[in-house]
C-alpha positions as CSV (number, residue, x, y, z in Angstrom):
1,M,85.1,141.8,126.2
2,K,84.3,138.5,127.2
3,T,81.7,138.3,124.0
4,D,85.2,139.1,121.9
5,K,87.1,136.6,123.5
6,K,84.6,133.8,122.8
7,I,84.0,134.9,119.5
8,N,87.5,134.5,118.9
9,I,87.7,130.8,120.1
10,L,85.0,130.2,117.8
11,I,86.3,131.3,115.0
12,L,89.5,129.5,116.0
13,L,87.7,126.5,116.4
14,I,85.9,126.8,113.2
15,G,89.4,127.1,111.6
16,I,90.8,124.1,113.3
17,L,88.0,122.1,111.8
18,L,88.0,123.3,108.5
19,L,91.7,122.7,108.6
20,L,91.7,119.0,109.9
21,A,88.7,118.2,107.0
22,A,91.1,119.6,104.4
23,C,93.9,117.5,105.6
24,S,91.6,114.5,106.2
25,G,92.0,113.7,102.5
26,G,88.6,112.3,102.2
27,V,86.6,113.7,99.4
28,E,83.4,113.0,98.3
29,I,82.8,111.5,95.0
30,T,80.2,108.8,93.7
31,Y,80.7,106.0,91.6
32,D,79.5,107.8,88.6
33,E,82.2,109.8,88.8
34,L,84.6,107.3,89.4
35,D,83.9,104.5,87.0
36,P,84.4,106.5,83.9
37,I,87.7,107.3,84.3
38,L,89.2,103.5,85.7
39,V,89.8,102.9,82.2
40,Q,89.9,104.7,79.0
41,E,90.2,104.4,75.3
42,G,94.1,104.1,74.3
43,D,94.9,103.1,78.3
44,L,95.6,99.3,77.6
45,Y,97.2,97.8,74.5
46,P,95.2,96.3,71.9
47,G,93.8,92.8,72.8
48,V,93.6,93.4,76.3
49,T,90.1,94.8,77.2
50,A,88.3,96.5,80.2
51,G,85.7,94.4,81.7
52,D,83.1,94.7,84.2
53,V,83.4,97.7,87.0
54,V,82.2,96.2,90.5
55,E,82.6,97.2,94.3
56,M,86.0,96.0,95.7
57,N,86.2,93.7,98.6
58,A,89.7,94.5,100.1
59,S,89.9,90.8,101.0
60,I,90.9,89.5,97.7
61,F,94.3,90.9,98.4
62,G,94.2,87.7,101.6
63,D,96.3,88.0,104.1
64,L,97.6,91.7,103.6
65,N,94.6,93.0,105.9
66,L,94.1,96.4,104.1
67,P,92.5,99.3,106.0
68,E,88.6,99.3,105.5
69,S,88.3,102.1,102.7
70,Q,85.5,104.4,102.2
71,K,84.8,103.5,98.9
72,A,86.6,100.6,96.7
73,R,86.3,99.7,92.9
74,F,87.3,97.0,90.7
75,Q,87.5,96.9,86.7
76,F,88.5,93.8,85.0
77,F,91.3,92.9,82.0
78,E,90.3,90.6,79.8
79,S,92.2,88.8,76.6
80,D,90.8,86.3,74.7
81,E,88.0,86.2,76.9
82,E,90.1,85.2,80.0
83,F,90.6,87.3,83.1
84,R,94.1,88.7,82.6
85,G,93.8,91.3,86.3
86,G,92.1,94.5,86.7
87,V,92.7,97.9,88.3
88,A,91.7,98.3,91.7
89,V,91.1,101.7,93.2
90,F,90.7,102.2,97.2
91,L,89.5,105.8,98.5
92,Y,90.1,106.5,101.8
93,D,88.9,109.1,105.0
94,S,92.5,109.5,106.1
95,K,95.9,109.8,105.2
96,K,97.1,107.2,107.7
97,D,94.5,104.8,106.0
98,V,96.2,105.5,102.4
99,R,99.7,105.4,103.9
100,E,99.0,101.9,105.6
101,A,96.9,100.4,103.0
102,Y,100.1,101.7,100.0
103,D,102.6,100.3,102.5
104,L,101.0,96.8,102.9
105,L,100.7,96.5,98.9
106,R,104.4,97.6,98.0
107,Y,105.6,95.3,100.7
108,A,103.5,92.6,99.3
109,M,105.3,93.2,95.7
110,G,109.0,92.2,97.4
111,D,112.3,94.0,96.9
112,D,112.8,93.7,92.9
113,A,109.9,96.4,92.7
114,L,110.8,99.5,91.4
115,R,110.1,103.1,92.2
116,P,109.2,105.4,89.2
117,S,109.3,109.1,90.1
118,D,107.1,110.2,87.3
119,L,104.2,108.8,88.9
120,G,101.7,109.0,92.0
121,E,102.6,110.5,95.6
122,G,104.2,106.8,96.2
123,A,104.5,104.5,93.8
124,A,106.2,101.0,92.7
125,L,106.0,98.9,89.8
126,L,107.0,95.0,89.6
127,V,107.6,93.1,86.0
128,V,108.4,89.8,86.7
129,S,109.0,87.4,83.6
130,E,108.8,83.8,83.3
131,G,109.1,82.3,79.9
132,D,107.4,84.1,77.4
133,S,104.8,85.4,80.3
134,N,105.0,88.5,82.1
135,Y,103.3,89.6,85.1
136,V,103.0,93.4,85.9
137,E,102.0,95.4,89.1
138,V,101.7,98.8,89.8
139,V,100.7,100.2,92.9
140,F,100.0,104.5,93.8
141,I,98.6,107.3,95.8
142,R,97.4,109.9,94.3
143,C,95.4,111.9,97.5
144,N,92.8,109.8,99.2
145,A,93.5,106.8,96.6
146,V,95.4,103.9,96.8
147,V,95.6,102.2,93.6
148,D,96.8,98.5,92.6
149,I,96.7,97.4,88.9
150,R,97.7,93.9,87.6
151,L,98.0,92.3,84.4
152,T,99.0,88.7,83.4
153,E,100.4,87.1,80.4
154,V,101.9,90.9,79.2
155,E,103.4,91.5,75.9
156,H,103.7,94.6,76.3
157,P,105.0,96.1,80.3
158,E,105.3,99.4,79.5
159,A,101.7,99.2,78.7
160,L,100.8,99.1,81.8
161,E,102.7,102.0,83.2
162,T,101.4,104.3,80.6
163,H,97.9,103.4,82.2
164,A,98.8,104.2,85.4
165,K,100.2,107.4,84.5
166,N,97.0,108.3,82.8
167,L,94.6,107.0,85.4
168,D,96.8,109.1,88.0
169,A,96.1,112.3,85.8
170,R,92.7,111.6,86.0
171,L,92.0,111.0,89.7
172,Q,94.4,113.7,90.6
173,A,91.6,115.7,88.1
174,L,88.8,114.3,90.2
175,L,90.3,113.8,93.6
176,C,92.8,116.2,95.0
177,P,91.8,120.0,96.0
């Protein structure tokens, strides 16, 4: 009887540990798996190209104090050989950190940000027009990833939303159980 009780407790503990692991959101992927999906052909409109992929440091976002991520990557956007923005992807071990990072980035966008319902598990889109120039930013969550895409001097703001949707689908296939 005592042995059966110990086995049942052990099985229960293993089940709890597996459940916690599944709910943590952490997925082990390599940079070799992540880097090629950040920007693919057809994601950006003509004249904008994807540059190098580098390790991302959340301090680039200044005073936002994003939570420390498990992994982070950044791919530059260029036009006429000038920096125009890029895509940042942060991978977190916990849903709490995912939500905190998204909330901080979303809050920084201000009240004018739209909330597209067909992107990620939470998303915000900001388009700022000043004269002939547009600035577009998209932030979204997909599983254990928080994504921030920014592009300056945008001729076609809708193109960045298309890139976000394409990346969202690729992240879902790579990250989500």
